[in-house]
C-alpha positions in Angstrom: 245.7 175.3 172.2 243.6 178.3 171.2 240.3 177.0 172.7 240.8 178.7 176.1 241.6 182.0 174.3 238.4 181.5 172.2 236.3 180.8 175.4 237.8 183.9 177.2 237.0 186.1 174.2 233.5 184.7 173.9 232.9 185.4 177.6 234.3 189.0 177.2 231.9 189.6 174.2 228.9 188.3 176.2 229.8 190.5 179.1 230.0 193.6 176.9 226.7 192.8 175.4 225.2 192.2 178.8 224.1 188.7 178.1 224.8 185.3 179.6 227.1 182.9 177.8 224.8 180.7 175.6 226.9 177.6 175.9 227.2 175.2 178.8 229.9 175.9 181.3 232.8 173.6 182.0 234.6 171.7 179.3 231.8 171.7 176.8 233.8 173.4 174.0 236.8 171.2 174.5 234.6 168.1 174.4 232.9 169.4 171.3 236.3 170.0 169.7 237.5 166.5 170.6 234.4 165.0 169.1 234.2 167.1 165.9 237.6 168.3 164.9 239.2 164.9 164.2 236.5 164.3 161.5 237.1 167.8 160.1 233.7 169.0 161.3 234.9 172.1 163.2 237.6 174.6 162.7 238.8 177.5 164.9 239.8 180.7 163.2 241.8 183.3 165.3 242.2 186.9 164.2 245.5 188.5 165.3 247.0 191.9 165.3 250.8 192.2 165.9 250.9 188.6 166.8 248.3 188.9 169.6 244.8 187.3 169.3 242.0 189.8 169.2 239.1 187.6 168.0 238.1 184.0 167.4 235.4 182.1 165.6 234.4 178.4 166.0 233.1 177.1 162.7 231.0 173.9 162.5 230.5 172.1 159.2 228.2 169.2 158.3 228.3 168.0 154.7 228.1 171.0 152.4 226.7 173.2 155.3 229.0 175.5 157.3 227.9 177.5 160.4 229.6 180.3 162.3 228.8 178.6 165.6 230.2 181.1 168.1 232.4 184.1 168.0 234.5 185.9 170.6 236.2 189.3 170.5 238.2 191.1 173.2 236.7 194.4 172.3 240.1 195.8 171.3 241.2 196.9 167.9 237.7 197.8 166.7 239.2 199.6 163.6 240.8 196.3 162.5 237.2 194.9 162.3 238.1 191.4 163.7 234.4 190.3 163.7 234.0 191.0 160.0 237.4 189.6 159.1 236.6 186.4 160.9 233.2 186.1 159.2 234.8 186.7 155.8 237.7 184.3 156.3 235.2 181.6 157.6 233.1 182.1 154.4 236.3 181.7 152.2 237.4 178.7 154.2 234.0 177.1 153.9 234.0 177.6 150.1 237.5 176.1 149.8 236.3 173.1 151.7 233.4 172.6 149.3 230.5 174.0 151.4 227.6 175.3 149.4 225.7 176.9 152.3 227.2 179.3 154.9 225.0 180.1 158.0 225.8 183.0 160.2 223.1 181.7 162.5 220.9 184.1 164.5 219.9 187.7 163.9 217.5 189.8 165.8 214.0 188.4 165.2 212.4 191.9 164.8 215.0 192.9 162.2 214.6 189.6 160.3 210.8 189.8 160.1 210.9 193.5 159.0 213.5 192.8 156.4 211.6 189.7 155.1 208.5 191.9 154.9 210.3 194.4 152.6 211.9 196.9 154.9 214.9 198.5 153.2 218.3 197.3 154.4 219.5 200.9 155.0 216.8 201.5 157.6 217.9 201.5 161.3 218.4 198.1 162.9 217.3 197.0 166.3 220.5 195.1 166.7 224.0 195.7 165.4 224.6 192.0 164.9 221.9 191.9 162.3 223.5 194.9 160.5 226.9 193.2 160.5 225.5 189.9 159.2 223.2 191.4 156.5 225.8 193.8 155.3 227.8 190.9 154.0 225.0 189.8 151.6 223.2 186.5 151.6 219.6 185.9 152.4 217.5 185.7 155.6 215.4 182.7 156.4 212.8 182.5 159.2 212.8 179.0 160.5 209.8 177.3 162.1 209.6 177.3 165.9 210.3 174.3 168.1 208.1 171.3 167.9 207.6 168.5 170.4 205.8 165.2 169.7 205.1 162.5 172.3 204.3 159.1 170.6 202.8 157.8 173.8 199.2 159.0 174.0 199.3 159.2 177.8 202.3 161.5 177.8 200.9 163.4 174.9 197.7 164.0 176.9 199.6 165.0 180.1 201.7 167.5 178.1 198.6 169.0 176.5 196.8 169.4 179.8 199.6 170.1 182.3 202.8 170.7 180.4 201.9 173.5 178.0 200.2 175.6 180.8 203.3 175.1 183.0 205.7 176.1 180.3 203.7 179.2 179.6 203.7 180.2 183.3 205.8 183.2 184.2 206.9 181.6 187.5 208.1 178.5 185.7 209.8 180.7 183.0 211.7 182.5 185.8 212.7 179.2 187.4 213.9 177.7 184.1 215.9 180.9 183.4 217.5 180.7 186.8 218.4 177.1 186.3 219.8 177.9 182.9 221.9 180.8 184.2 223.4 178.6 186.9 224.2 175.8 184.4 226.2 178.2 182.1 227.9 180.2 184.9 
């Protein structure tokens, strides 16, 4: 019953940050919930103040791994720190469920690379999300980029000669971004 509230708060947070929602539009979250929740693979945490929801976090677990998949926040009650409270409670919930790894997912790439190269954590951050996530401890890991392999030698050759240059084209990039924005609107 709290999924519409979560989705609304996620949309509000994205609007305040000036970014597009990064999940598909429509009933994606409810279908994900229906698929994962019965097996105990996702959990929704809702932060409330005076009985009213002010933030929500959708947590996804697989085995001993737990991920803070998406978070939403109305932007109200900043002094109550709902974002940090949700992260902390999701860490505690994950530990109680036997998870050994907790993943807050993405941080700003510039911040991550600088921190991994030895920049002090008290230096200014490019992105407040990185500050919030790193202030809770843990360690950063830079993951490898995306990889694509075509077993069929004809498709592999076509991708090398045509696909890669097309994907690196600014025109194609703008077209793909336009299609993506329309798919999540």
